[in-house]
C-alpha positions in Angstrom: -2.6 -28.4 -31.2 -1.2 -25.0 -30.2 1.8 -23.5 -32.1 4.0 -24.5 -29.1 2.9 -28.2 -29.2 5.2 -30.8 -30.8 4.8 -31.5 -34.4 2.4 -34.4 -35.2 3.2 -37.1 -37.8 0.3 -39.0 -39.2 1.4 -42.4 -40.6 -0.1 -45.1 -42.7 -2.6 -42.8 -44.2 -4.4 -42.3 -47.5 -4.1 -38.6 -48.3 -6.8 -36.8 -50.2 -4.5 -34.7 -52.4 -4.0 -34.1 -56.1 -0.5 -32.9 -55.4 0.9 -35.9 -53.5 -1.7 -38.7 -53.8 0.9 -41.4 -53.0 1.8 -39.9 -49.6 1.4 -42.2 -46.7 2.4 -39.7 -44.0 1.6 -36.1 -43.2 3.3 -33.7 -40.7 1.4 -31.0 -38.9 3.4 -28.2 -37.3 2.6 -24.7 -36.2 -0.9 -24.9 -37.5 0.1 -25.9 -41.0 0.5 -29.0 -43.1 4.3 -28.9 -43.0 5.2 -32.0 -45.1 3.7 -34.9 -46.9 5.4 -38.0 -48.3 6.3 -41.6 -47.8 6.2 -43.0 -44.3 9.7 -44.4 -44.3 11.1 -41.0 -45.2 8.9 -39.3 -42.6 10.3 -41.2 -39.7 13.9 -40.3 -40.8 13.2 -36.6 -41.6 11.0 -35.9 -38.5 12.3 -38.1 -35.7 11.1 -35.7 -32.9 7.5 -35.6 -34.1 4.7 -37.2 -32.1 3.5 -40.1 -34.2 -0.2 -40.8 -34.8 -0.6 -44.3 -36.2 -3.5 -44.0 -38.6 -3.0 -47.0 -40.8 -5.8 -47.2 -43.5 -7.4 -43.9 -42.4 -8.4 -41.4 -45.1 -7.4 -37.7 -44.4 -9.5 -35.1 -46.2 -10.4 -31.5 -46.0 -13.2 -30.8 -43.5 -16.8 -30.3 -44.5 -18.6 -26.9 -44.5 -22.3 -26.6 -43.7 -23.1 -23.7 -46.0 -26.6 -23.4 -44.6 -26.4 -24.4 -40.9 -29.6 -22.5 -40.1 -33.0 -22.2 -41.7 -32.8 -18.4 -42.1 -30.0 -15.8 -41.9 -29.3 -16.3 -38.2 -26.0 -17.7 -36.9 -25.8 -21.4 -36.3 -26.6 -22.7 -32.9 -23.3 -22.7 -30.9 -24.6 -25.7 -28.8 -24.4 -27.9 -31.9 -20.8 -27.1 -32.6 -19.3 -30.2 -31.0 -21.8 -32.4 -32.8 -20.9 -30.9 -36.1 -17.1 -31.4 -35.4 -17.8 -35.0 -34.7 -19.3 -35.3 -38.2 -16.2 -33.7 -39.8 -17.8 -30.3 -40.2 -15.1 -27.6 -39.6 -17.2 -24.6 -40.5 -20.9 -23.6 -40.3 -22.5 -20.7 -42.1 -25.8 -18.9 -41.7 -28.5 -20.1 -44.1 -31.3 -18.3 -45.7 -32.0 -17.0 -49.3 -28.8 -14.9 -49.3 -26.4 -17.7 -48.6 -23.7 -17.8 -51.2 -25.2 -15.0 -53.2 -22.2 -12.7 -53.0 -19.9 -15.2 -54.7 -22.5 -16.5 -57.1 -22.6 -19.8 -55.3 -25.7 -21.9 -55.3 -26.3 -23.2 -51.8 -28.3 -26.5 -51.8 -29.7 -28.6 -49.0 -29.3 -32.0 -50.9 -31.5 -33.9 -48.4 -34.4 -31.4 -48.6 -34.5 -30.4 -52.3 -34.0 -32.0 -55.7 -31.6 -30.2 -58.0 -30.2 -30.9 -61.4 -26.6 -30.8 -60.2 -25.1 -31.8 -63.5 -26.8 -29.0 -65.4 -25.7 -26.4 -62.8 -22.1 -27.5 -63.0 -22.3 -27.6 -66.8 -23.4 -23.9 -66.7 -20.5 -23.0 -64.5 -22.5 -22.5 -61.3 -20.4 -23.3 -58.2 -22.2 -25.4 -55.6 -22.1 -25.6 -51.9 -24.1 -27.9 -49.6 -25.7 -27.7 -46.2 -28.3 -28.9 -43.8 -30.7 -25.9 -43.9 -30.8 -26.1 -40.1 -32.5 -29.5 -40.0 -30.8 -31.8 -37.5 -31.7 -34.9 -39.4 -30.0 -33.5 -42.5 -26.7 -32.7 -40.8 -24.7 -35.7 -42.1 -22.3 -34.3 -44.7 -21.6 -37.7 -46.3 -25.3 -38.0 -46.9 -25.1 -34.7 -48.9 -22.5 -36.3 -51.1 -24.5 -39.5 -51.6 -27.7 -37.5 -52.4 -26.0 -35.5 -55.2 -23.9 -38.4 -56.6 -25.9 -41.5 -56.2 -29.6 -40.6 -55.6 -32.3 -38.9 -57.7 -32.5 -39.0 -61.5 -29.4 -40.4 -63.0 -29.1 -37.6 -65.6 -28.9 -35.0 -62.7 -26.2 -36.7 -60.7 -22.6 -35.6 -60.5 -19.4 -37.6 -59.6 -18.6 -38.3 -55.9 -15.6 -36.0 -56.2 -17.7 -33.1 -57.5 -20.2 -33.6 -54.7 -17.4 -33.8 -52.2 -15.9 -30.6 -53.4 -19.3 -28.9 -53.1 -19.6 -30.1 -49.5 -16.1 -28.9 -48.6 -14.5 -26.3 -50.8 -17.9 -24.9 -52.0 -18.8 -23.7 -48.5 -15.6 -21.7 -48.1 -16.3 -20.2 -51.5 -19.8 -19.3 -50.4 -18.3 -17.4 -47.5 -16.0 -15.5 -49.8 -12.9 -17.5 -49.0 -10.7 -19.7 -51.1 -9.7 -23.2 -50.2 -7.5 -25.6 -52.3 -10.0 -28.5 -52.2 -7.3 -31.0 -51.2 -4.6 -31.3 -48.5 -1.5 -29.5 -49.6 1.9 -28.7 -48.0 2.0 -25.1 -46.7 -1.7 -24.7 -46.2 -3.8 -24.5 -43.1 -4.0 -27.7 -41.1 -7.7 -28.1 -41.2 -8.7 -31.7 -41.9 -10.5 -34.8 -40.8 -9.1 -38.3 -40.1 -11.7 -40.9 -41.1 -11.8 -44.5 -39.9 -10.5 -47.1 -42.4 -13.1 -47.7 -45.2 -13.4 -49.1 -48.7 -12.3 -46.4 -51.1 -13.2 -45.9 -54.7 -13.5 -43.5 -57.6 -17.0 -43.1 -58.9 -18.1 -40.9 -61.8 -21.5 -39.6 -62.8 -24.6 -41.7 -62.6 -24.5 -45.3 -61.5 -21.5 -46.5 -63.4 -17.9 -46.4 -62.2 -15.7 -44.0 -64.2 -13.1 -45.4 -66.6 -10.4 -43.2 -65.1 -7.6 -44.9 -63.3 -7.6 -45.4 -59.5 -3.8 -45.7 -59.6 -2.4 -43.0 -57.3 -0.2 -41.8 -60.2 -3.4 -40.7 -62.0 -3.8 -38.2 -59.2 -7.5 -38.9 -58.8 -8.2 -38.7 -55.0 -10.1 -41.7 -53.6 -13.3 -41.3 -51.5 -15.3 -43.7 -49.3 -17.6 -46.1 -51.0 -20.8 -44.6 -49.7 -22.9 -47.6 -50.9 -21.6 -49.2 -47.7 -22.7 -46.3 -45.4 -20.2 -43.7 -44.3 -17.0 -43.6 -42.2 -16.8 -42.2 -38.7 -14.6 -39.1 -38.0 -11.8 -40.2 -35.7 -10.3 -36.8 -35.4 -11.2 -33.3 -36.6 -8.4 -30.7 -36.7 -9.1 -27.0 -37.2 -6.1 -24.7 -37.9 -3.8 -27.2 -36.2 -5.9 -27.6 -33.1 -7.6 -30.9 -32.4 -11.3 -30.1 -32.0 -12.8 -33.6 -31.9 -10.8 -36.7 -31.0 -11.6 -40.5 -31.0 -8.1 -41.6 -31.9 -7.7 -43.5 -28.7 -4.4 -45.4 -28.3 -3.1 -44.5 -31.8 -0.8 -41.8 -30.4 2.8 -42.6 -29.5 
């Protein structure tokens, strides 16, 4: 969506946001997240916006492949569209120097076993990637590997793994990202197909924290059932991948 395109209003959504977790609508305008809030208010406040009916869809920040190549070379541009279809909005060169400037530990969760919990306990920021292996390029599989596979004592929560797979990559590149979808920030996000959502803590047990939106604990897909499909990937307000079909009015 270019800056001259009409504003787009996503309705019926579940928003991955610590600031407005009860929001059921999000407005995108001029490349930014311009507003979030309840759907009934959205239709009154923004009557001229193009409506994208996304009932039950989860909107999250996009993934970052922090090691999209096996060495320090740039990622293969021919794979860009495939990455966008997986919800990956940014790909970084891999190699031993990845993340070194920011003290970030870049991990390929599907290719190496790491004590994630100890690293986070020591204050080491994490970022995830594929290490240039096509079979390892599913970002939800990175989250599952760190949170639900391997030794129980090494696992982290789904949310910590998700942040490593999203915000961590931006940090590895020397940039800052809020880690959730906030009003006034760049409109780079993914619309995921409706899926069972949950809050899962470390190890195999569900955390005792509340899943009530007022607890401001963002929900994530239940990866025990597989992983949702990216219906739309938006980068800086521009739709880069789209399978929304007839949901636009």
